[in-house]
C-alpha positions as CSV (number, residue, x, y, z in Angstrom):
1,M,-3.7,26.4,-11.3
2,Y,-4.9,22.9,-11.6
3,V,-3.1,19.6,-12.0
4,D,-4.6,16.7,-13.9
5,V,-3.0,13.5,-12.7
6,N,-2.6,10.3,-14.7
7,I,-1.5,7.3,-12.8
8,C,1.2,5.0,-14.1
9,R,2.2,1.7,-12.4
10,R,5.1,-0.5,-12.1
11,T,3.6,-3.8,-11.0
12,V,4.6,-6.9,-9.2
13,V,2.4,-9.7,-10.3
14,C,1.8,-13.2,-9.1
15,V,0.5,-16.5,-10.5
16,C,-2.1,-18.5,-8.6
17,A,-3.4,-21.9,-9.4
18,Y,-6.5,-23.0,-7.5
19,T,-8.2,-26.3,-7.7
20,V,-7.7,-26.0,-11.4
21,Q,-10.9,-24.5,-12.7
22,Y,-9.6,-21.3,-14.2
23,M,-6.7,-18.9,-14.5
24,C,-7.0,-15.1,-14.0
25,V,-4.7,-12.1,-14.0
26,C,-4.7,-9.5,-11.2
27,V,-3.0,-6.2,-11.0
28,S,-0.9,-5.5,-7.9
29,P,0.9,-2.1,-8.1
30,C,3.9,-1.2,-5.9
31,L,5.4,2.0,-7.2
32,T,2.9,4.6,-8.6
33,K,3.9,7.4,-10.9
34,V,1.6,10.4,-10.8
35,E,1.4,12.8,-13.8
36,L,0.6,16.4,-12.8
37,R,-0.8,18.7,-15.5
38,V,-0.7,22.4,-14.5
39,A,-2.9,25.3,-15.3
40,C,-3.5,28.8,-13.8
41,R,-6.0,31.5,-13.9
42,G,-6.3,35.0,-12.7
43,I,-2.6,35.8,-12.7
44,A,-1.9,39.4,-11.8
45,D,-0.4,41.4,-14.7
46,R,3.0,43.0,-14.3
47,D,1.7,46.2,-15.8
48,A,-1.4,47.5,-17.6
49,L,0.2,47.2,-21.0
50,S,1.1,43.6,-21.2
51,K,0.1,40.1,-20.0
52,P,2.6,37.9,-18.2
53,D,4.6,35.1,-19.9
54,P,4.1,32.4,-17.2
55,C,6.1,29.4,-16.4
56,V,5.6,27.0,-13.5
57,V,8.5,25.5,-11.7
58,L,7.9,22.3,-9.6
59,K,10.0,21.9,-6.5
60,M,10.1,19.1,-4.0
61,Q,11.4,19.3,-0.4
62,S,14.3,17.1,0.7
63,H,16.1,17.5,4.1
64,G,14.5,20.9,4.6
65,Q,15.7,22.2,1.2
66,W,13.7,22.8,-2.0
67,F,15.0,21.3,-5.2
68,E,13.7,21.8,-8.7
69,V,12.1,18.8,-10.2
70,D,11.0,20.2,-13.5
71,R,9.4,23.2,-15.1
72,T,6.7,23.8,-17.7
73,E,7.1,25.5,-21.0
74,V,6.6,29.3,-21.2
75,I,3.2,30.5,-22.5
76,R,3.4,34.0,-24.0
77,S,0.9,36.7,-23.0
78,S,-1.5,34.7,-20.9
79,S,-3.1,35.3,-17.5
80,S,-4.9,31.9,-17.5
81,P,-2.4,29.5,-19.0
82,V,-2.9,25.8,-19.6
83,F,0.5,24.1,-19.7
84,S,1.1,21.1,-22.0
85,K,4.1,20.0,-19.9
86,I,3.3,17.1,-17.6
87,F,5.2,16.6,-14.4
88,L,5.9,13.0,-13.7
89,V,6.3,12.3,-9.9
90,D,6.9,9.1,-8.0
91,Y,4.1,8.7,-5.4
92,Y,4.9,7.0,-2.1
93,F,2.1,6.8,0.4
94,E,4.5,6.3,3.2
95,E,6.2,9.6,2.8
96,V,5.2,13.2,3.2
97,Q,6.1,14.6,-0.2
98,R,6.1,18.4,0.0
99,L,5.6,20.2,-3.3
100,R,6.0,23.8,-4.2
101,F,4.6,25.2,-7.4
102,E,6.3,28.5,-8.3
103,L,4.9,30.8,-11.0
104,H,7.4,33.0,-12.8
105,D,6.9,35.7,-15.5
106,I,9.7,35.0,-18.0
107,S,11.3,37.9,-19.8
108,S,10.6,38.1,-23.5
109,G,13.3,36.2,-25.5
110,N,14.7,34.5,-22.4
111,N,13.4,31.3,-20.9
112,G,15.6,31.4,-17.9
113,L,14.6,32.3,-14.3
114,R,17.5,34.8,-13.7
115,D,15.7,37.8,-15.1
116,A,12.2,36.4,-14.5
117,D,9.7,38.0,-12.1
118,F,8.4,35.8,-9.3
119,L,4.6,36.0,-9.4
120,G,3.7,33.7,-6.5
121,A,3.9,30.1,-5.1
122,M,1.6,27.4,-3.7
123,E,2.8,24.7,-1.4
124,C,1.1,21.4,-0.6
125,T,1.8,17.7,-0.2
126,L,1.4,15.1,-3.0
127,G,-0.8,13.2,-0.5
128,Q,-3.2,16.1,-0.3
129,I,-3.5,16.2,-4.1
130,V,-4.1,12.5,-4.4
131,S,-6.6,12.2,-1.5
132,Q,-8.6,15.4,-2.2
133,R,-8.6,15.0,-6.0
134,K,-9.2,18.8,-6.2
135,L,-7.1,21.1,-4.1
136,T,-7.7,24.8,-4.5
137,K,-5.2,27.3,-3.1
138,A,-4.3,30.9,-3.8
139,L,-0.9,31.7,-5.2
140,L,0.9,33.7,-2.5
141,K,3.6,36.3,-2.9
142,Q,5.0,37.8,0.3
143,G,1.8,36.8,2.1
144,N,-0.6,38.4,-0.4
145,T,-2.8,36.7,-2.9
146,A,-1.3,36.8,-6.3
147,G,-4.0,34.8,-8.1
148,K,-6.0,31.6,-7.7
149,S,-4.6,28.2,-8.2
150,S,-6.4,24.9,-8.3
151,I,-4.6,21.5,-8.3
152,M,-6.6,18.5,-9.4
153,V,-5.9,14.8,-9.3
154,R,-7.6,12.4,-11.7
155,Q,-7.0,8.7,-12.2
156,H,-7.5,7.1,-15.6
157,F,-9.3,3.9,-14.9
158,S,-7.9,2.0,-17.8
159,K,-8.5,-1.7,-18.6
160,V,-6.0,-4.1,-17.2
161,S,-2.9,-4.3,-19.4
162,S,-1.8,-7.7,-20.5
163,S,1.7,-6.8,-19.2
164,E,0.3,-6.3,-15.7
165,G,-1.3,-8.9,-13.5
166,M,-1.4,-12.0,-11.4
167,P,-2.0,-15.1,-13.4
168,Y,-4.3,-17.1,-11.3
169,M,-4.4,-20.8,-12.4
170,R,-7.0,-23.3,-11.5
171,V,-7.1,-26.8,-12.4
172,F,-4.1,-28.3,-13.9
173,S,-5.0,-31.9,-14.2
174,L,-3.5,-35.0,-15.8
175,K,-5.8,-37.2,-17.9
176,D,-5.5,-40.5,-19.6
177,F,-2.3,-41.6,-18.0
178,F,-1.7,-45.3,-18.6
179,S,-1.5,-46.3,-14.9
180,K,-1.9,-45.0,-11.4
181,S,1.0,-43.0,-10.2
182,D,2.1,-40.3,-7.7
183,P,2.4,-37.4,-10.2
184,F,3.6,-33.8,-9.7
185,L,4.1,-31.0,-12.1
186,E,7.0,-28.6,-12.6
187,I,7.0,-25.4,-14.6
188,F,10.3,-24.0,-16.0
189,R,11.0,-20.6,-17.6
190,I,13.3,-20.8,-20.6
191,N,15.8,-18.0,-20.2
192,D,17.4,-15.9,-23.0
193,D,20.6,-17.9,-22.8
194,G,18.7,-21.2,-23.1
195,T,19.0,-22.2,-19.5
196,E,15.9,-23.2,-17.5
197,S,14.7,-21.7,-14.2
198,L,12.2,-23.6,-12.0
199,V,9.2,-21.5,-11.5
200,H,6.9,-23.8,-9.6
201,R,6.5,-27.4,-8.4
202,T,3.1,-28.7,-7.4
203,E,2.4,-31.0,-4.6
204,T,2.3,-34.8,-5.3
205,V,-1.0,-36.4,-5.7
206,M,-0.6,-39.9,-4.4
207,N,-1.9,-43.0,-6.3
208,N,-4.0,-41.2,-8.8
209,L,-4.7,-41.8,-12.5
210,S,-6.3,-38.3,-13.0
211,P,-4.7,-35.9,-10.4
212,V,-5.9,-32.4,-9.9
213,W,-3.3,-30.1,-8.4
214,K,-3.9,-27.4,-5.9
215,S,-3.6,-23.6,-6.5
216,F,-0.3,-21.9,-6.5
217,K,1.1,-18.4,-6.8
218,V,4.2,-17.0,-8.4
219,S,5.0,-13.6,-9.8
220,L,4.7,-12.9,-13.5
221,N,8.2,-11.7,-13.5
222,T,9.3,-15.1,-12.2
223,L,7.1,-17.0,-14.5
224,C,8.1,-15.4,-17.8
225,S,10.2,-12.3,-17.0
226,G,7.1,-10.2,-18.0
227,D,7.3,-11.6,-21.6
228,H,4.0,-13.4,-22.4
229,D,5.6,-15.0,-25.4
230,R,8.5,-16.5,-23.5
231,E,8.6,-20.3,-23.7
232,L,7.7,-22.3,-20.6
233,K,8.5,-26.0,-20.2
234,C,6.2,-28.1,-18.1
235,T,7.3,-31.6,-16.9
236,V,5.3,-34.3,-15.1
237,W,7.0,-36.8,-12.8
238,D,6.0,-39.9,-10.9
239,W,7.2,-39.3,-7.4
240,D,9.5,-41.9,-5.7
241,S,10.4,-42.0,-2.0
242,N,14.1,-42.5,-2.8
243,G,14.2,-39.2,-4.8
244,K,14.7,-40.9,-8.1
245,H,11.4,-39.8,-9.7
246,D,10.3,-41.3,-12.9
247,F,9.9,-39.0,-15.9
248,I,6.3,-39.1,-17.3
249,G,6.4,-36.5,-20.0
250,E,6.6,-32.8,-20.9
251,F,5.2,-30.1,-23.1
252,Q,6.0,-26.5,-23.9
253,T,3.7,-23.5,-23.9
254,T,3.6,-19.7,-23.2
255,F,1.7,-17.6,-20.8
256,K,0.1,-16.0,-23.8
257,E,-1.2,-19.4,-25.0
258,M,-2.5,-20.2,-21.5
259,R,-4.4,-16.9,-21.4
260,A,-5.7,-17.0,-24.9
261,E,-7.3,-20.5,-24.9
262,Q,-10.9,-21.2,-23.9
263,E,-12.0,-23.7,-21.3
264,G,-10.4,-27.1,-21.4
265,K,-7.1,-26.2,-23.1
266,Q,-5.1,-29.4,-23.3
267,W,-1.4,-30.2,-23.8
268,E,-0.1,-33.6,-24.7
269,C,2.4,-34.8,-22.2
270,I,5.2,-36.3,-24.3
271,N,8.1,-38.6,-23.3
272,P,10.7,-38.3,-26.1
273,K,12.2,-41.7,-25.2
274,Y,8.9,-43.4,-25.8
275,Q,8.4,-41.5,-29.0
276,I,11.5,-43.1,-30.4
277,K,11.0,-46.6,-29.1
278,K,7.3,-47.1,-29.5
279,K,5.7,-46.8,-33.0
280,N,2.1,-46.4,-31.8
281,Y,3.0,-44.0,-29.0
282,R,0.8,-40.9,-28.8
283,N,1.4,-39.4,-25.4
284,S,1.8,-40.1,-21.7
285,G,-1.4,-38.3,-20.8
286,T,-2.9,-34.9,-21.2
287,V,-2.5,-31.9,-19.0
288,I,-5.6,-29.7,-18.9
289,L,-6.1,-26.0,-17.9
290,N,-9.8,-25.5,-17.7
291,H,-10.2,-21.7,-17.8
292,C,-8.2,-18.5,-17.9
293,K,-9.4,-15.0,-17.1
294,I,-8.1,-11.6,-15.9
295,I,-9.3,-9.8,-12.8
296,K,-8.2,-6.5,-11.4
297,M,-6.7,-5.9,-8.0
298,Y,-6.9,-2.3,-7.0
299,S,-4.0,-0.3,-5.7
300,F,-4.0,1.8,-2.6
301,L,-4.2,4.8,-4.8
302,D,-7.3,3.4,-6.6
303,Y,-9.0,3.2,-3.2
304,I,-8.0,6.7,-2.2
305,M,-9.2,8.0,-5.6
306,G,-12.4,6.1,-5.1
307,G,-13.1,7.9,-1.8
308,C,-11.5,5.5,0.8
309,Q,-10.6,7.3,4.0
310,I,-8.0,6.3,6.5
311,Q,-9.2,6.1,10.1
312,F,-6.1,6.7,12.2
313,T,-6.2,5.8,16.0
314,V,-3.4,6.2,18.5
315,A,-2.8,4.1,21.7
316,I,-0.2,5.2,24.2
317,D,1.5,3.1,26.8
318,F,1.2,4.7,30.3
319,T,2.6,1.9,32.3
320,A,5.0,2.6,35.2
321,S,8.0,1.1,33.4
322,N,8.2,4.4,31.4
323,G,9.3,6.2,34.5
324,D,7.9,9.2,36.4
325,P,7.0,11.8,33.8
326,R,8.4,14.5,36.1
327,N,11.9,12.9,35.9
328,S,14.0,13.8,32.9
329,C,15.0,10.1,32.5
330,S,11.3,9.2,31.9
331,L,10.2,8.3,28.3
332,H,7.2,10.5,29.0
333,Y,9.2,13.5,30.2
334,I,8.1,16.6,28.4
335,H,11.2,18.6,27.5
336,P,10.6,22.3,26.7
337,Y,12.6,22.2,23.5
338,Q,12.7,18.6,22.3
339,P,10.0,16.0,21.8
340,N,10.3,12.7,23.6
341,E,10.3,9.4,21.6
342,Y,6.5,9.0,22.0
343,L,5.9,12.3,20.4
344,K,8.5,11.7,17.6
345,A,6.9,8.4,16.7
346,L,3.4,9.8,16.9
347,V,4.2,12.7,14.6
348,A,6.2,10.6,12.1
349,V,3.4,8.2,11.4
350,G,0.5,10.7,12.0
351,E,1.7,13.2,9.4
352,I,1.6,10.5,6.8
353,C,-1.9,9.4,7.6
354,Q,-3.6,12.7,8.2
355,D,-3.6,13.6,4.5
356,Y,-6.0,10.7,3.9
357,D,-8.4,11.5,6.7
358,S,-11.0,14.1,5.5
359,D,-12.0,15.4,9.0
360,K,-8.5,14.9,10.5
361,M,-10.1,13.9,13.8
362,F,-8.1,11.2,15.5
363,P,-9.2,9.0,18.4
364,A,-6.4,8.8,21.0
365,F,-6.4,6.2,23.8
366,G,-4.1,5.3,26.7
367,F,-3.5,2.0,28.5
368,G,-1.9,0.8,31.7
369,A,-2.7,3.8,33.9
370,L,-4.8,4.6,36.9
371,I,-7.2,7.3,35.7
372,P,-9.4,9.7,37.6
373,P,-11.8,10.0,39.3
374,D,-11.6,6.7,41.0
375,F,-8.0,5.9,39.8
376,K,-8.7,2.4,38.6
377,V,-6.5,0.8,36.0
378,S,-7.7,1.2,32.4
379,H,-6.4,-0.3,29.1
380,D,-8.5,1.8,26.7
381,F,-9.3,5.2,28.2
382,A,-9.6,8.3,26.1
383,V,-6.6,10.5,26.4
384,N,-8.8,13.6,26.4
385,F,-10.9,12.0,29.1
386,D,-14.1,12.3,26.9
387,E,-15.1,8.7,26.5
388,D,-18.1,9.7,24.3
389,N,-15.8,11.6,21.9
390,P,-12.1,10.5,22.1
391,E,-11.2,12.3,18.9
392,C,-8.6,15.0,18.8
393,A,-8.3,17.7,16.1
394,G,-5.3,16.7,14.0
395,I,-2.0,15.3,15.1
396,Q,-1.4,18.5,17.1
397,G,-4.6,17.9,19.0
398,V,-3.3,14.4,19.9
399,V,0.0,15.9,21.1
400,E,-1.8,18.4,23.3
401,A,-4.2,15.8,24.7
402,Y,-1.2,13.6,25.5
403,Q,0.6,16.4,27.3
404,N,-2.4,17.5,29.2
405,C,-3.2,13.9,30.2
406,L,0.2,13.1,31.9
407,P,-0.2,15.2,35.1
408,K,-3.7,13.8,35.7
409,I,-3.0,10.1,35.7
410,Q,-0.8,7.7,37.6
411,L,1.4,5.3,35.5
412,Y,0.7,1.7,36.5
413,G,0.3,-1.5,34.5
414,P,0.3,-4.2,33.2
415,T,1.0,-3.7,29.5
416,N,-2.2,-5.1,27.9
417,I,-2.9,-4.1,24.3
418,A,-5.6,-6.6,23.4
419,P,-8.4,-4.3,24.6
420,I,-7.5,-1.4,22.3
421,I,-7.1,-3.8,19.3
422,Q,-10.5,-5.1,20.0
423,K,-12.0,-1.6,20.3
424,V,-10.7,-0.5,16.9
425,A,-11.6,-3.9,15.4
426,S,-15.1,-3.4,16.5
427,S,-15.3,-0.1,14.6
428,A,-13.7,-1.7,11.6
429,S,-16.2,-4.5,11.7
430,E,-19.1,-2.1,11.8
431,E,-17.7,-0.2,8.8
432,M,-17.0,-3.4,6.8
433,H,-20.7,-4.2,6.9
434,T,-22.0,-0.9,5.7
435,K,-22.9,-0.3,2.0
436,E,-20.0,2.1,1.5
437,A,-17.3,0.1,3.3
438,M,-14.7,2.7,2.3
439,E,-12.8,3.2,5.5
440,Y,-9.5,1.5,6.4
441,F,-8.4,1.6,10.0
442,I,-4.8,2.0,11.2
443,L,-4.0,1.5,14.9
444,L,-0.7,3.0,16.1
445,I,0.4,1.5,19.4
446,L,3.3,3.2,21.2
447,T,4.8,1.0,24.0
448,D,8.0,0.8,26.0
449,G,8.1,-3.0,26.7
450,V,6.9,-6.5,25.9
451,I,3.2,-6.9,26.4
452,T,1.8,-9.0,29.2
453,D,-1.3,-10.3,27.4
454,M,0.3,-12.1,24.5
455,A,-2.4,-14.8,24.2
456,D,-5.3,-12.3,24.2
457,T,-3.4,-10.1,21.8
458,R,-2.8,-13.0,19.3
459,E,-6.4,-13.8,19.5
460,A,-7.4,-10.2,18.8
461,I,-5.0,-9.9,15.9
462,V,-6.2,-13.0,14.2
463,H,-9.8,-11.6,14.5
464,A,-8.7,-8.2,13.1
465,S,-6.9,-9.8,10.2
466,H,-10.4,-10.4,8.7
467,L,-11.2,-6.7,8.8
468,P,-10.0,-3.6,6.9
469,M,-7.4,-2.8,9.6
470,S,-3.7,-2.7,10.2
471,V,-1.7,-2.4,13.4
472,I,1.6,-0.5,13.8
473,I,3.4,-1.3,17.0
474,V,6.3,1.1,17.8
475,G,8.7,0.1,20.6
476,V,10.2,3.2,22.3
477,G,13.1,3.1,24.7
478,N,15.9,0.6,25.0
479,A,14.0,-2.5,26.2
480,D,14.5,-5.9,24.6
481,F,11.6,-6.3,22.1
482,T,12.6,-9.7,20.8
483,D,9.4,-11.3,21.9
484,M,7.4,-8.7,20.1
485,Q,8.6,-9.9,16.7
486,I,6.2,-12.8,17.2
487,L,3.3,-10.5,16.4
488,D,5.0,-9.2,13.3
489,G,4.6,-12.5,11.5
490,D,7.8,-12.0,9.5
491,D,9.3,-15.2,10.9
492,G,6.2,-17.3,10.5
493,I,2.4,-17.2,10.4
494,L,0.9,-15.7,13.6
495,R,-1.7,-18.0,15.1
496,S,-4.2,-17.6,17.9
497,P,-3.9,-19.7,21.0
498,K,-6.4,-22.1,19.4
499,G,-4.2,-22.5,16.3
500,E,-6.2,-20.3,13.9
501,P,-3.8,-18.5,11.5
502,V,-4.1,-14.8,10.6
503,L,-5.9,-14.2,7.3
504,R,-3.5,-11.3,6.4
505,D,-0.2,-10.1,7.9
506,I,-1.6,-6.9,9.4
507,V,1.0,-6.1,12.1
508,Q,4.3,-4.3,11.8
509,F,6.5,-4.0,14.8
510,V,9.3,-1.4,14.7
511,P,11.8,-0.6,17.5
512,F,12.2,3.2,17.3
513,K,15.7,3.1,18.6
514,D,16.8,1.4,15.3
515,F,15.7,4.4,13.3
516,K,15.9,7.5,15.4
517,H,19.6,8.1,14.7
518,V,19.4,7.4,10.9
519,G,19.7,10.5,8.6
520,G,18.0,13.6,9.8
521,G,16.5,12.0,12.9
522,G,15.6,8.9,11.1
523,R,12.1,10.1,10.4
524,G,12.1,9.2,6.7
525,D,13.5,5.7,7.2
526,F,11.2,5.2,10.2
527,C,8.1,6.3,8.3
528,T,9.1,4.0,5.4
529,R,9.4,1.0,7.6
530,C,6.3,1.7,9.7
531,C,3.7,2.9,7.2
532,F,4.8,1.2,4.1
533,S,4.8,-2.2,5.8
534,A,1.7,-1.7,7.9
535,I,-0.6,-0.4,5.2
536,F,-1.6,-2.7,2.3
537,V,0.6,-0.9,-0.2
538,H,3.6,-2.9,0.9
539,R,1.7,-6.1,1.5
540,C,0.0,-5.9,-1.9
541,C,3.5,-6.0,-3.4
542,D,4.6,-8.9,-1.4
543,S,1.5,-11.1,-1.3
544,S,-2.0,-10.8,-2.7
545,T,-3.4,-12.5,0.4
546,S,-2.3,-9.4,2.5
547,S,-3.9,-6.8,0.2
548,I,-7.2,-5.1,0.6
549,T,-8.8,-8.0,-1.3
550,T,-8.0,-11.5,0.0
551,G,-9.2,-14.4,-2.1
552,D,-12.8,-13.8,-2.9
553,T,-13.4,-11.7,0.2
554,S,-13.2,-8.0,-0.4
555,L,-12.5,-6.0,2.8
556,L,-13.3,-2.8,1.1
557,K,-15.7,-2.0,-1.7
558,P,-13.9,-1.6,-5.1
559,P,-13.5,2.0,-6.1
560,Q,-16.1,3.3,-8.5
561,H,-14.9,4.3,-11.9
562,K,-17.4,7.1,-12.2
563,R,-15.2,9.1,-9.8
564,A,-13.0,9.8,-12.7
565,Q,-15.9,11.1,-14.7
566,E,-17.0,13.3,-11.8
567,I,-13.6,14.8,-11.5
568,E,-13.3,15.3,-15.2
569,G,-16.6,17.2,-15.1
570,V,-15.3,19.5,-12.3
571,L,-12.2,20.1,-14.4
572,G,-14.3,21.0,-17.4
573,N,-16.3,23.5,-15.4
574,F,-13.0,25.0,-14.2
575,L,-11.6,25.4,-17.6
576,P,-14.4,25.3,-20.3
577,G,-13.3,23.8,-23.6
578,L,-10.5,21.8,-22.1
579,H,-10.7,18.1,-23.1
580,I,-8.6,15.4,-21.6
């Protein structure tokens, strides 16, 4: 069985205006819909006299139970069916979406499952399909092979739709105004009921006859409600310190008109009062938009489809404030039947990321402990004690290394995380300067208290914000983590001690106690908050400056469209004569 996947997007788009040279449109997807197209081959016959009448039922797991999502049509007398039915599935990077494809042989004249024969099933995650592009598994029935199945993901690299994008405006300028003024520009959206909504107000350019306004951003939904033909009203004012600004003039346009025109599109700025009073009045100046173009911003899924790999690293707090691991009150206590909070957080995030790491080898480090053989404090030691190869085989390997490490170390302090951020940043920097540049680094830091090297950590984060890297900090235990919110940047731009701001908001801090008791252990909500915020998926939706591509600086190489051609070629080899 294979699945051909077409990617549909719901987009959040923004408008930028730079020093008014041009305007472009960028795609910034949030929710991605994946189309799964199913086929099977080598289905075992029920008997020697007839071929099966197969139907595939797609189920998705929720709270430990399987629920039917949809099913294909029934294809009569076929052991290698190609189904026309397309499964449409919402794809969320931040969730482990478990899928089950069940194959049934439907009784003749009856399309129901009640009298159908179960031929086998294949289970996987949607993340596995997306990341591997071609996932081959055998259909299993009571542990035995019941046929071969192959699931394939393919993304159609289509041209940017005019309904998707981030209008990027450069150079709105005002020419030929009759005297020097302090002008600023306002853009209003005309709503369906005739009311006006302010979309953007530029800065004021003081004492200038020919002002050039700075760049700006606003979502396309905010600009024109996604309707490129919706009228926009632009007004120009002469700023006054008492707030009673003088009206210079206005004009109306549409986003479609802005996009369609060539360089130097001009709008006459008209003051209706002067039009009536002055016979020779022409305008109060001309507003110019020099250029408009459309550029594409790739989604997280585009990068995964293009071969991007997630490099997932774990850092664990082994400071004395966690308590003696031999004591049941310790946050590091290993209960024989129940994982501690460190393990819960590790597994919750790790299970998401491992589907996007081809070798599933994860470096794991510890900090704040006295380590053998000389028992000196270390803030970036390998949990498996192999400094040359700190990687562990899968999340389970990290769990085992963590459990084996505890009896060999002495919890100490202080809580310094800058060294481990710098270590991962060094790897990200090396990768960024390779030709491929197709790895994104995620550092998961598990800690029980407020860090003690805040200044160094801020410096390290500012540096890392220029790299393909994100940091998830999970606070375990019941400590007061208020000061840790500084690193998150949600309440303001994080700056280094020298005042340098972060290029992107790469840090997400989450107190685990806020989520561990929410529905089913809180794992789903916890994962959503952690991963969706830490990875660029969420940041792309909120702000283009926090996506993989920031300004003109690409942190990762754009995905290559030929990937789709390669995948289609593989699909053609699998089922000759099939054209998509």
